[in-house]
N, C-alpha and C positions, 0 to 999 in steps of 0.2 A: 493775359488769358492763362488760366491754370488748367493743366491737363489732368484728367482723372483716369486712373487705371483700375480695372476690376480684375482681381486675381481669384481664380477658382481653385481652391485647394482640394485635392483628392482625399478620400478617406484614408486614414492612417490605421495602423495596427500595432498595438503595443501588447506583447505577449507577457502578461503577468502571471499566467498559470503556473509555470515552473516554481516560482517563488511562493505562491499561495499554496500549492499542493505540498511543497516541502514544509512550509510553516504548519499546515494542518497535520502533517505526518508527525511532526515533533509534538504537537498538542496531544494526539492520540497516544503517543509513546509516553508522554508525561502522565497522562491519565492512568495508564497501566501501572506506572511506578507508584502513583499515589493511591491506587485502588486497594481497599481492604475489604475483603469479602466478609459478610456477616455469618457465613456458613463455611463448612470445611472445604467445599468445592464450589467453584463458579466458572462458567464458560466465558465470562466477561473479559478476563485478561487475554484469552486467546483471540477474541474478537478485536480487542483494542490493538493488539500486536499485529494482527493480520491487516487491519485497516491502516495502521501506520506503515507497514511494508508496502501495501498497495499504493498509497499516496506518495510514498517516497520513490518508488519505482516509476510511477507515472510522472512525477516531477522531472525525472531524467528524460523520459520520452517526449515530454512537452517542450523540451528545448528545441526540437525540430519538427514537431507535429502539432496539429490542432487537437483540442480536447475531444471533439467528436470522433476523430480518427483514432485516437488512443483508446477511447471508450469502446469503439467498435472492434478494434484489433485485439484488445486484451480482456475487456470485461472485468471480472473479478479473479481472473486466472493469474495468480502470483508467479507460478513457475514459468508460464509462457512469457510474462512480462520480464522476468529476470533473464530468461534465455535470449530475449531480444536486445538486451543491453550490449554495447560494444564488448568484445572479448576482454579488453583491458579492464573493464569494470566488473567482470564476472569473477569475483574473488572468493566465492564460497567453496568449501571443500566438497567432495562427493557426498560425504555424510550430511553436511549442512544442507546441500541442495536436496537430498532425499527428505529431510525434515521439512524443508520449504514446500516441496512437492506434496507431501502428505498433508500439511496444514492447508495448502491451497485447495486440495480436493474437498476438504471439509468446509472451508470458508466459502468457496464458490457455491456450494450446495446449501448455504445458510445454516450449516451444522453448528456454528458457534452462536447462532441467534435464536434458534427455536429448539424447544425441548424435544428430545428424542428418547422415548422410554428404553429403547435398546441400549443406548449409551449409558443411561442411568443404571440399568441392570448389570452392565459389564464394568461398572465403576469408571466409565469414561476411558477405558483402556485404549481405545483407538486414537485418542487425542495425543499429539506429540508432546515431548518433554517441554515444559513451559520455560525452563531456564535456557535451554538450547534455542527455542524460538525467540526468546527475548534477546539473546546475543546476536542472532541473525538479524532481527529487526534493527537493533542498534547499528550494526555494520552497514546495512542497506540504506538506512536513513542518512548516515554519515558519508555516503559515497561522494 
């Protein structure tokens, strides 16, 4: 007589979010590097860099939190997400953090996505230095 056993396996959880978010952060960063504006100015590189920063930072938070928790805690606030990193990972200078904070305020309010006549009239002077933001993005993605 053969004995039969039934095993009931519980649901498992594999957290692939950190890897996926990091991968997409690198994709947005690469898009910024490849982007060539047909005009003298475009907000697109700012958006691409901020999205890369957002996903790169979130990939770190997703190592110990679930996606919904990270979304609820940080939204699109890059500065808040950066400040929540372990102190050992917070390697931006005071000046770089100031640029991140400035970009974060514009990014979170969709300022890099939607046309704002005031920005156009002031030659986008409130936008941060794009080279500095690019450098910050690269460092935060490579954490």
